[in-house]
C-alpha positions in Angstrom: -80.3 -80.4 165.1 -81.3 -79.0 168.6 -84.9 -80.2 169.5 -85.9 -76.6 170.0 -84.7 -75.6 166.5 -86.6 -78.6 165.1 -89.7 -77.6 166.8 -89.5 -74.0 165.6 -88.9 -74.9 162.0 -91.8 -77.4 162.1 -94.1 -74.7 163.6 -93.1 -72.2 161.0 -93.8 -74.7 158.2 -97.1 -75.7 159.7 -98.1 -72.0 159.8 -97.0 -71.7 156.2 -99.2 -74.7 155.2 -102.2 -73.2 157.1 -101.8 -69.9 155.4 -101.6 -71.5 151.9 -104.5 -73.7 152.5 -107.0 -70.9 153.0 -108.7 -73.1 155.6 -109.6 -71.9 159.2 -107.9 -73.7 162.1 -110.9 -76.0 162.6 -111.1 -77.1 159.0 -107.2 -77.5 158.9 -107.2 -79.5 162.1 -109.9 -81.9 160.7 -108.1 -82.3 157.5 -105.0 -83.7 159.3 -107.0 -85.7 161.9 -106.4 -83.7 165.1 -108.7 -81.4 167.1 -108.5 -77.6 167.0 -107.0 -77.3 170.5 -104.1 -79.7 169.5 -103.5 -77.6 166.4 -103.5 -74.4 168.4 -100.8 -75.9 170.8 -98.6 -76.8 167.9 -98.9 -73.3 166.4 -98.3 -71.5 169.8 -94.8 -72.7 170.4 -95.6 -73.3 174.1 -94.0 -76.7 173.9 -91.0 -78.1 172.0 -92.8 -81.5 171.5 -93.6 -82.5 168.0 -96.8 -84.3 167.1 -97.2 -88.0 166.8 -95.6 -89.7 163.8 -99.2 -90.4 162.5 -100.1 -86.7 162.6 -96.8 -85.7 160.7 -97.6 -88.3 158.1 -101.2 -87.0 157.7 -100.0 -83.4 157.3 -97.3 -84.4 154.7 -99.9 -86.5 152.8 -102.8 -84.0 152.9 -100.6 -81.0 151.7 -98.3 -83.0 149.5 -95.0 -82.0 151.2 -92.0 -84.2 152.3 -91.5 -85.1 155.9 -87.9 -83.9 155.5 -89.1 -80.4 154.6 -91.8 -80.4 157.3 -89.1 -81.2 159.9 -86.5 -78.8 158.4 -84.2 -81.6 157.1 -84.6 -80.3 153.6 -85.5 -77.2 151.8 -87.3 -79.1 149.0 -91.0 -79.5 149.6 -91.3 -82.3 147.1 -92.4 -85.8 148.3 -89.2 -87.3 147.1 -87.2 -85.2 149.7 -84.5 -84.9 147.2 -82.3 -81.9 147.0 -82.9 -79.8 143.9 -80.3 -79.2 141.3 -77.5 -77.4 143.1 -76.4 -75.3 140.3 -78.6 -72.8 138.6 -77.5 -70.2 135.9 -79.4 -66.8 135.9 -78.4 -64.0 133.7 -81.3 -61.8 134.2 -81.8 -60.5 130.6 -85.4 -59.3 131.4 -84.9 -57.3 134.5 -84.1 -58.2 138.0 -87.7 -58.4 139.3 -88.3 -61.4 137.1 -85.1 -63.4 138.1 -84.6 -66.3 140.5 -82.7 -63.9 142.9 -85.8 -61.6 143.1 -88.0 -64.7 143.8 -85.6 -65.9 146.5 -85.7 -62.4 148.1 -89.5 -62.4 148.1 -89.7 -65.9 149.6 -87.3 -64.9 152.4 -89.4 -61.7 153.3 -89.8 -61.5 157.1 -86.6 -63.6 157.7 -83.0 -62.5 157.9 -81.0 -62.2 154.6 -77.2 -62.3 155.0 -75.1 -61.1 152.1 -71.4 -61.0 151.3 -71.1 -58.9 148.1 -68.5 -59.3 145.4 -67.9 -55.5 145.3 -69.9 -52.5 146.3 -73.3 -53.8 147.5 -75.8 -53.5 144.6 -78.4 -51.4 146.4 -75.8 -48.9 147.5 -74.5 -48.0 144.0 -75.1 -44.7 142.2 -76.3 -44.6 138.6 -72.8 -43.6 137.5 -71.3 -46.7 139.2 -73.9 -48.9 137.7 -73.2 -47.5 134.2 -69.4 -47.9 134.7 -69.6 -51.5 136.1 -72.1 -52.5 133.4 -69.7 -51.2 130.8 -66.6 -53.1 131.9 -68.6 -56.2 132.6 -70.5 -56.0 129.2 -73.8 -56.4 131.0 -77.2 -54.7 130.5 -77.2 -51.2 132.2 -81.0 -51.4 132.4 -80.9 -54.8 134.2 -78.3 -53.6 136.6 -80.1 -50.4 137.5 -83.3 -52.4 137.9 -81.5 -54.8 140.3 -80.3 -51.7 142.4 -83.8 -50.2 142.6 -85.4 -53.4 143.4 -83.1 -54.0 146.3 -83.5 -50.4 147.6 -87.3 -50.9 147.6 -87.0 -54.3 149.2 -85.0 -52.8 152.1 -87.5 -50.1 152.7 -90.1 -52.8 153.7 -90.7 -52.8 157.4 -90.3 -56.6 157.5 -86.9 -56.6 155.9 -84.0 -57.7 158.0 -80.7 -57.7 156.0 -77.1 -57.9 157.2 -74.2 -57.2 154.8 -70.6 -58.1 155.6 -67.6 -57.2 153.4 -63.9 -56.4 153.7 -63.1 -52.9 154.7 -60.4 -52.7 152.1 -62.9 -53.0 149.2 -64.1 -49.5 150.1 -60.6 -48.2 150.6 -59.5 -49.6 147.2 -62.6 -48.1 145.6 -61.9 -44.7 147.2 -58.4 -44.7 145.7 -59.6 -45.7 142.3 -57.6 -48.9 142.1 -58.4 -52.3 140.6 -61.6 -52.4 138.4 -62.3 -48.8 139.4 -59.0 -47.3 138.0 -60.9 -45.4 135.3 -63.9 -44.3 137.5 -63.4 -40.5 138.1 -62.6 -39.2 141.6 -65.6 -37.0 141.6 -67.8 -39.9 140.8 -66.1 -42.0 143.5 -66.7 -39.3 146.1 -70.3 -39.0 145.1 -70.7 -42.7 145.3 -69.3 -42.8 148.9 -71.6 -39.9 150.0 -74.5 -41.7 148.4 -73.6 -44.8 150.3 -73.3 -43.0 153.6 -76.8 -41.4 153.1 -78.5 -44.7 152.2 -76.8 -46.5 155.2 -78.3 -43.9 157.5 -81.7 -44.0 155.7 -82.1 -47.8 155.6 -80.7 -48.5 159.1 -81.5 -50.7 161.1 -83.4 -52.9 158.5 -80.2 -52.8 156.4 -76.9 -53.2 158.4 -73.4 -53.1 156.9 -70.4 -54.6 158.8 -66.8 -54.2 157.6 -64.0 -56.7 158.5 -60.3 -56.7 157.9 -59.8 -58.5 154.6 -56.2 -59.4 155.7 -57.5 -61.5 158.6 -60.6 -63.0 157.1 -61.6 -64.3 153.7 -65.0 -65.0 152.1 -66.4 -65.8 148.7 -69.5 -63.8 147.8 -72.8 -65.4 148.8 -76.3 -64.6 149.9 -78.3 -66.6 152.5 -82.1 -66.3 152.1 -83.4 -66.9 155.6 -83.4 -70.6 156.5 -84.4 -71.6 152.9 -81.5 -71.5 150.7 -78.0 -70.0 150.0 -76.6 -68.8 146.7 -72.9 -68.8 146.2 -71.9 -66.3 143.5 -69.5 -67.7 140.8 -69.3 -65.2 138.0 -72.6 -65.2 136.1 -73.7 -68.4 137.9 -75.1 -69.3 141.3 -74.3 -72.5 143.2 -77.6 -72.9 145.1 -77.6 -74.9 148.4 -81.1 -76.1 149.6 -80.2 -78.6 152.4 -80.3 -77.4 156.0 -76.8 -78.4 157.1 -74.8 -76.5 154.5 -77.0 -73.4 155.0 -76.3 -73.6 158.7 -72.6 -73.9 158.1 -72.7 -70.8 155.9 -74.7 -68.9 158.6 -72.0 -69.7 161.1 -69.3 -68.5 158.7 -71.3 -65.3 158.3 -71.7 -64.7 161.9 -68.0 -65.2 162.4 -67.4 -62.5 159.8 -69.6 -60.1 161.8 -67.8 -61.0 165.0 -64.6 -60.1 163.4 -65.9 -56.7 162.0 -63.9 -53.7 163.1 -66.5 -51.4 161.8 -70.0 -52.1 162.9 -73.3 -51.3 161.3 -73.8 -48.0 163.2 -70.3 -46.9 162.2 -70.4 -47.8 158.5 -72.1 -44.6 157.3 -69.5 -42.5 159.1 -66.6 -44.6 157.6 -68.0 -44.1 154.1 -68.4 -40.3 154.7 -64.8 -40.1 156.0 -63.5 -41.9 152.9 -65.4 -39.4 150.7 -63.8 -36.5 152.4 -60.3 -37.8 151.6 -58.5 -36.8 148.5 -57.5 -39.8 146.3 -56.8 -38.9 142.6 -57.5 -41.8 140.4 -55.0 -44.6 140.8 -53.5 -43.2 144.0 -51.8 -45.9 146.1 
């Protein structure tokens, strides 16, 4: 990892510990065995230098975190430094706001969230589409609707920064009423696309949708929650990555998808609007 990246991650985590501690800077500095001016330098980012090993050990011991976490080598704060279980199953029976996904979104507030959806992005769906997809997937309509509203509310927060990248042909297939949407009425598809266009304008620039050519690129669905974790969607399960290097690899993959996009975020609303204006009777090829 680049020394500047290491210094940045350390500074972010030091600030996090300071906030959690409810101590002022003088008391915090005393607790870890340094003076207040040294702490101010570490927090300012004026230098890429890390503190002495003794100071790092004092910080880790005082606030019961691992050195690996403090230096950005692991996303697990535990003293063992071990990676948490990589596979977690979450079916969200009690509403999205109480799921692990909601918790991960909350933890990543103020950082960039990168999202490759499995279909139409959740927060862009109409009630009609939520009902239809919940029916064919035999899932709770209430939970699905709750997830959609939670995501909309989340993306209206001023600190939100979310990028979504997906194949252009997903929207084209949807507009034509093919695949899983072959029984979703044309009028509802048109309403969905217009709803999407409106929300894309409304939420921009905190929410940005990029569309790439699915014939040239491929991606499994996943979400990257800032620098903290990535969740790869596999049906009703999520393969959760907590280690820094795999997360960085996925970030690079996502950035490559965006570079390959032929419809950029400022054009996505217009593209959805144009699809809505075309006539595609259900099942038209």
